[in-house]
Structures are given as C-alpha cells and as structure tokens.
TIBA-430313 format. One record per residue: x, y, z of N, C-alpha, C, O, CB in turn. Coordinates in steps of 0.001 Angstrom, whole numbers, plus 524288, in hexadecimal, padded with zeros to 5 digits. Each point is the difference from the previous one (the first is absolute). Glycine has a CB too. Layout:
! TIBA-430313
XYZXYZXYZXYZXYZ/...
//
This chain:
! TIBA-430313
0E4987CECDC0344803387FCB07FCB9804438035E7FD857FF018046D7FE697F9627F5657FFD4/80C31804228017580466802CF7FDA97FF0A800D67FA317FD567FCF07FD6C808CA7FF3A8093F/7FC1D8080C7F75F7FF56801147FA6D8051C801F27FDA18034C8022C802BF7F3387FFEE7FEC2/80A1E7FD227F98180487801D87FD207FEA08054F7FDB37FBE28009C7FD98807297F61E8005B/8006480D1F802C87FF238053B7FDE180337800B47FB11804537FDF17FF8E7F9DB8059980971/7FFB37FF5D7F359802DE801377FB3B80462803DC80115804267FFC37FD947F3C97FE8F7FD30/8071C80540808E7803CB804088012C7FECC80243805627FB917FFC8801DB8059B802477F483/802CF8001780C107FF418028B8050B80483803C4800D3804827FEA27FF0B7F6A37F987804AE/803AB80CA37FE1280414803D8801048014C7FFF5805D17FCE5801B38034180013803E57F522/807B17F86B808DB801B87FFC7805708021B80540801B1802A9802AF7FD087FF637F3D38020A/7FCBB80AEC805B980242804C280239805907FEE0801A58015D7FB92801457F5D080792801C9/80C10800F67FCE9805607FF5E801BF8000D7FEF1805D67FCBE801FF802EA80682803F07F5EF/8007B7F6EA808CC800837FEBD8058F801D0804C7803048029E8036A7FDD97FF6A7F33D7FFF6/7FC98809958071B801A28045A8034B7FC1B804757FFCA7FC70800267FCC680CD07FD51801CF/7F7968061F804F87FC7D80481800578020F804827FCCC804B8800B57FF617F87F7FC7B8097F/7FF2F805CF7F52380188804DD7FD7880196803D8804407FE177FFC2804697FBCD7FEA77F3DF/809978051780655801AE803E8803C17FB73803838018B7FE108030E7FCD580AF87FCAF7FF67/7F5547FFCF8088B7FB9980313801E4801D58052B802557FD59803FB7FF837FDB87F3C280235/8096F80830800CA801EB80497802C9804ED8022D7FD71803187FD0B7FDCF7F9107FF6E80A77/804968089E7F7FB804A5802737FDA0804C37FFAC8039B801E4803F6801F77F837802207F919/807CD7F519805C78045B7FF348039E804D3803207FE64802B98021E8035A7F9D07F4F87FE94/8048B809387F90F8049B802EB7FE337FFD28059B80207803F180217801CB7FC927F8467F621/7FAFA80800807C97FF4A8055C801EE800808002B805F4802B980357802237F7637FEAC7F634/803437FA6280A4E7FFFB7FFF9805B4805537FEA88025580126801778046F7F5817FC0E7FB31/80C937FFB67FD6A805297FE60801EB80452803AA7FE198047D7FE597FF827F8607F863800A5/801E280E1C7FECC803DB803A77FDD980357802BA8041E80353803327FEA57F6997FE1E7FA0B/805417FD7D80C538032980259804267FD3D8044680307801B18016F80444805F37FC737F673/7F41D8042D8031E7FCFC803EE802D17FC9A7FD4E8041C7FF1D7FB487FFB9800DF80AAF7F858/7FE267FD0480BAF7FC647FDEA803E87FA7F8007C7FDC07FE48804427FE93807BB7FE3C80916/7F7457F91A7F80A7FAB77FFDC7FDD07FC1D7FE6080433801087FC6C8030C802938016C7F40C/7F7EB804CE8090E7FBAD7FE6A803607FBB87FDF67FC6B7FDB9802F27FCF68048A803C480A2C/7FCAD7F44A7F93E7FC2D7FD617FCAB7FAFA7FF368031B800067FD9080425807277FDE57F6B2/7F48D8069C803227FB0E7FFE8802D77FC9E7FB4F7FE867FF2B7FEDE7FB668013B80AD580513/7FDB17F3A1803847FC5A7FBBB7FF2B7FAFF8022C7FDA47FE0080401801C1805DE7F6E4805C7/7FA1F802737F47C7FB43801C07FD5F8010C803E37FBA47FC858011F7FCE17FECA7FD6080B5D/8096C803907F782801828039F7FBCC804557FD867FCB87FF707FF5C7FB457FE118087E80A4A/806CC7F6C67FCFD8047C7FDBA7FD507FFDB7FA097FFE6802737FD937FCA7802AD80A3280603/7F8107F5E9800F07FF647FA4A8002F7FAE87FEB3802C47FDFD8031F8030E80BD57FB887FD04/7F4157FCA47FED27FAEC7FE7380224800457FB8C803F77FC0D7FEB18026A80024804337F541/808587FACC809078007D7FBB9803CA800E38023B8057A80001804C1800BF803AB7F5477F83D/7FD108029080AC1800F6801CF80551805688028E80062803567FF337FCA27F6CF7F9AA806E4/806A980A2C8008E8050E80282800F38043E7FBD08008080437800837FDBF7F75780725806C5/803517F4427FE68803C87FBC8800C98015E7FD537FADB804937FEF87FEEE7F7EB7FFB180A19/7FF8E800367F3CB800FE7FD787FAF3803358037C7FC68803767FE1C7FD3F7F42D7FCF8803B2/80740809F67FF11802F6803877FCA6805AA8003C801B3803848001A7FCB87F46E80520801A3/808F97FADC806A58055B8001380201802F37FB217FE348047F8005A7FE557F891804E08097F/8006C7F6467F8828025D7FB1E7FE22800FA8004A7FA1A804227FE647FE267F7537FC9580910/800C98070F7F5DF800A5800977FA4E804BD803627FEBD803017FEC47FC747F34C8004580259/80A5B805338041480467803897FF14805317FD4C8010180399800727FCD87F6BE8071A8059A/806187F5AA801E6804DD7FD358012B8011A7FBBA7FBFB8047F7FF3F7FE787FA25802A580B08/7FD5B7FB567F4CC800C17FBEE7FC07801BD802547FAC9803777FDE27FD6D7F5BE7FCAA80708/80468809C57FA008017E802917FB158059A802008004D802F37FF8C7FC3A7F3B08030180236/80AD47FFA58060480558801F2800AC803E37FB7B7FFB3804218007E7FD957F88E806F2807FE/802037F4407FCD5803767FB6F7FFE3800B87FE087FA6B8045C7FEBA7FE6B7F8BB7FED880AA5/7FEA58022D7F3F28005D7FE4E7FA8680385803997FCD8802A77FE447FC637F4657FDEF80449/808FB808CE800AF80324803D97FD2C80588800818023780335802EA7FDEB7F493801DD80001/8094F7F8618064A8053280009802488015180502802EA80489801968003B7FE127F8877F8B4/7F9698085E80948800ED804D1802F87FDD57FF69805807FD0C7FC618011F8029B808FC7F69D/801D67FE3380BA37FE23800198056A7FC88804C9800B0800FD804237FDC2807277F72880589/7F3CD8040D7FFD77FC8B80460801447FF228000E805DE8013B7FC42802C27FA52803497F461/8024E804C680AAE7FE1E80040805657FA69801F17FFC77FE86802ED7FC7B80A977FEC980744/7F3CC7FCA0800127FA7C80172800107FE5880199805738027E7FEA8803E37FBC47FB3D7F4B6/7FD84808F8807957FD5F80158804D77FA337FFF67FEC27FE66801C97FBD580943803B8807A7/7F5377F8818000C7FA677FFC27FEF27FD11803FB80353801958014E804597FF417F5317F95E/7FAEF80B59800227FC6A8038A802987FA907FD907FFB07FF547FBE87FD918063C80C2280036/7F6AB7FA5C804967FA947FE137FFF17FE007FF497FA717FD4B7FC307FEE18011E8084D809A6/802E87FF2B7F3F57FDDC7FFF37FAAF8042A800137FBC37FECA8010D7FB777F97D8037680809/80CA87FA627FDE7804248009A7FC23804D67FCC880160800B07FE35804687FBF280ABA7F9B4/806AE7F66D7FDEF8052B7FDB6800B3803E9804007FE007FF628021A7FBB87FD437F47C80356/8075380A748040180423803957FE6B804B27FCA77FE8B801937FC8C802F47FB1C80ADC802F7/8058E7F9A87F57A8046C7FCDD7FE278046C803787FE0B7FF358047E7FE787FA9F7F44E7FF24/80AD7804F68027E8048D8027C7FDA8803F67FBC97FEB7800D17FC55803007FD9F80C17801FB/804017F82E7F67E804417FC897FE8D804B080128803888014C80485801027FB797FAFE7F592/805B07FC6180B3E804AF8007E80350804D17FF357FCAF8003B7FC727FCC47FADC8005B80B24/808A8806737F8E5805117FF427FD798035B7FCE2803C78001580121804AD7FF388075F7F60C/803617F3B78035A803477FC9B8034D80479802EF80257803207FDBE802DF7FA797FABF7F7B4/
//
C-alpha cells in the first residue's frame, strides 16, 4: 500500500564521476588496464571513453588489447 513520507533525501540525477577523464584526455597516450583502471568489459570501456569525450566536446582515438584500452586525445 502506498504511504506518505514525512521526508526523503533524493539523490542527484546522473552518475558521479567514476573515471578521471580530465587526466586521461590530457593528450598523452594512456594504457588503461581492465581490472585495475576499470571493471567493465574492454568494449564497454571504449564506448564509455568515446561518450565522455563527446560530452566534453573533444575527439579521442583508441586501440584495444586483450586486457587494456589505449587512448589519446586527438587534436583537430
């Protein structure tokens, strides 16, 4: 049955920043290791990186390895 609450603390919408994208998108070549730097699949992390770069209005390039993703910010 539904109930009326006296009070409730809502969490803010959206995700908290889990990854240090600002650091990773600094132009250096970074090798991010699965199980160390991220816990999702290699494919999911690659998608996460491209989505984060798009939100920040920058371009990146990536390469995948068995246990890692290599990234670098691209200059136009």
